N, C-alpha and C positions, 0 to 999 in steps of 0.2 A: 203167056201171062203168069203161069206158075213159076217159070224160070225168072222172069223179071222181078216178081215179088221176092223170090229167094235171094236174088242178088242184092236187093235193097235191104233186106234184113241182114245180110252178111256185112254190108257196108256199115250199117248202124252199129252192129256188134263190134266191128273193127274200130270204128271211130270212138266208141265208148272205151275200148281197151287202151287206145293210144292217148286219151286225154290225161293231162297232168294231174297227179293226185293233189288233193287239197292239203296245204301245209298245216301241221298241227302245232299247238302252243309248246314252247320249250319246257323241258322238265325243270321244275324248281330246284335251285341249288341249295347248298347247306345254309342254315339260318345264320344271319349276321349277329354277332354278339358284341355289344359295346364293352370295351375294356377300360376299366377305371384304374389309373395308376396313382397311388397315394404316396406323396413325398413328404417326409417329415423334415421340417426346417430346424436345424440345430444352430444355435447362436454360439459362436466361439469368440471369446474376448481375449485379445492379446495385449500385452503391455510390454513396451520396449524396455530394455535395461536402462536406457538413458532416463526415461520418465521415472522409473522406480528409484534411481539414484537421486534424481531431483527431489522427489517426494521425501526421501529419507533426509536430505539436506535441509529442506524446509522444516520438517518436524524437529530436527536437532536444533536448528536456530530458534524455533519457537520455545523449546524447552530452556535453552540457554537464556533467552530473553526473560522468561519467567524467573529464572534464578537471579538474574542481574537486577530485575525489578525489586525482588525481595532484599537483595544486598544493598541496593540503593536506598530503599526505605529504612533499613536498619541503620545505615550510616547517617541518614538524615536525622533519625531519632537521637542518635548519639551526639550529633552536632548540636541539636536543639538543647539537649540536656547540658552539654558543656557550656553553651552560650548562657543558659539560664543560671547556671552556677556562677559564671563570671559576673553576671549582672547582680546576683545576690551578694557576691563578695564586694562589689563596688559599694553596695549599700552599707555593709558592715564597716568598710574602711573609710566611709565618709569622705569620698573624693571631693576635690575642690570645685567641681562644676556647680554653678549657681542655678537657681530657679530660672533666671532670665536666660542664661546660656542654653539650658535644656529646652525652654520654650521656643527660643530662636531656632535651634536645631530641628525641633519637631515641626515648626512652621515651614522650614525649607523642605523637609521630607514630605510634608503634605502637598506642597506645590508640585514637587517632582512626581508624586503619585498621580495627581490629577493630570499632569502633562502626558504621562505614559498611558493612562487609561483612555485619553482622547485620541491618541495616535491610531491611525488605521492598523488594525491587527493587534493593538495593544491588549485588548481584553482577553485574547487567546494566549497571552504569554504566561508561562508558569512563574516567571519572575515577578509579574504584577501581583499574583496571588500571594507569593512569598513576601513581597514588600508590604502588602496590606496586613499580613499576619504580624510582621515585625513592628509595624506602626501601632497596632493594637497593644502589643506588649510594651512598647515605649510609653503609650498613654497610661497603662496600668502602673508602671514604675514611677511615672511623674506624679500620679495621684498618691502613691505611697511615699512621696518625697525622696525617692531615690533618683536624684537629678543626674548623677553620674551614669547610672544605668540607663535612664531615659535618653540621655544624649548619645550614649554608645549605640543603642538600638536605632535611634534616628539616623545615625551615620550608616548603619547597616541597611536601612531602608533606601537611602540614596545610592548605595553601592548596587543593590539589587535593581533599582530603576535604571542605572547606567548600563548594567548588563543587558537588561531587556531592550533598551534603546539600541544597543550595539547589534543585537540579534535581528531587530527589525531592519537594520541597514538604512535607516532614514526614510523608508518607504513602506507601503502596505504589502501584504502577502499576495502572491500570485494565485490564480485559480488552481486548485489542486495542491497547493503548497502547505505542508504541515511542519510546524516547529517541533524540534526534538525537545523532550522533557528537560534535558540538560545539554550543555555544549559537549560535543563528542570529539575527542582527540583522534585525529586521523593522520595518515601519511600516504603519499603517492606510491604506487607499486612500480612506476616507471615514469619516464618523461611524459608529461600529460599537459594537454591544453586546458586552460581555465577560461570559460566563456562568460559573456555578459548575461546570458539567460539559459534556461534549461532546454537546450536543443542545439543541434548542429547548425541551424540557420543563424544562430547568434554569433557575433564577432568574437574573436579570441582576445581576451584581455591580456593574458600573459601565459607563458609556458613554464610549468613547475618542473624542477628536476626530480629525478627518482629519489624517493626517501624524504621529500619535503614535508615539513610538519605543517598540518592544516588543522583547523577547528571547524567541524560541521555544525551548522546552525539550524538548518531545516532541510526538507527533501520534497521532491515530487515522486512520481512512480519510479523513475530511473535516474534522476539527477540529484546531486547534493549541493546545497549552497554552503560555501565555505569562506573562511577568512584566514589569511596566513599571518605569520609573525610580524610582517611589515604593515599589516592593516589592509592589505589588498583583498577585495572581495570578488566573488564570482561563483560560477557553477561548474561542477565537474561530474563526469559520468561515473556512476556508482562502482563500476568494475575497476576503475583506475585508482581507487583508494582502499585502504584497509585500516584497521584499528592500530593504535600504537600505545 
């Protein structure tokens, strides 16, 4: 019995020694640290040489335009002064124009004014404003019994009206079309197509040779309405003409 008990105890001890050890929790690793990376955004503006040159050209043209506006205004003042002096001389010279002749001329001028003002686009014409100013001067001279001067100014009114009617081309202005303050003398830079409207979709009216003399009447953003020495009208792309 003692031997049996000893054997059992030995087996129990052996079994306990051979049993697998209980697994332990893994050792904690190094702490995880969140890394924040800051990126500064730097705005870099670049400008091509072509754009810079274009801006310089636009600025130069704007300055030249201001200069020409001043010159044109000065020339107009000189013309007005010369015309007024001529009219005054007519009064002193007692020209042969009679009251009836002056009244008739003024009546024709007034009818011409009304016709132009009713035409589509007529009110936007600088020629109409000019003609009205001349008509007012004619009326003043008529009241002062300067019938020669009144008749002369009435003739100038009709001339301004004819110029305005020519610029309208017998029709109304297109959308986006702007009249030049004065007729602009131009010439073609090369052999160029003149079209019936401001766009490549319009038919070709005629082809102008290089160096052809044209007169610019109005413009859109990129096209110029012109008339040549033969009275032919049309539209030409702005890069195909230059001043003369």
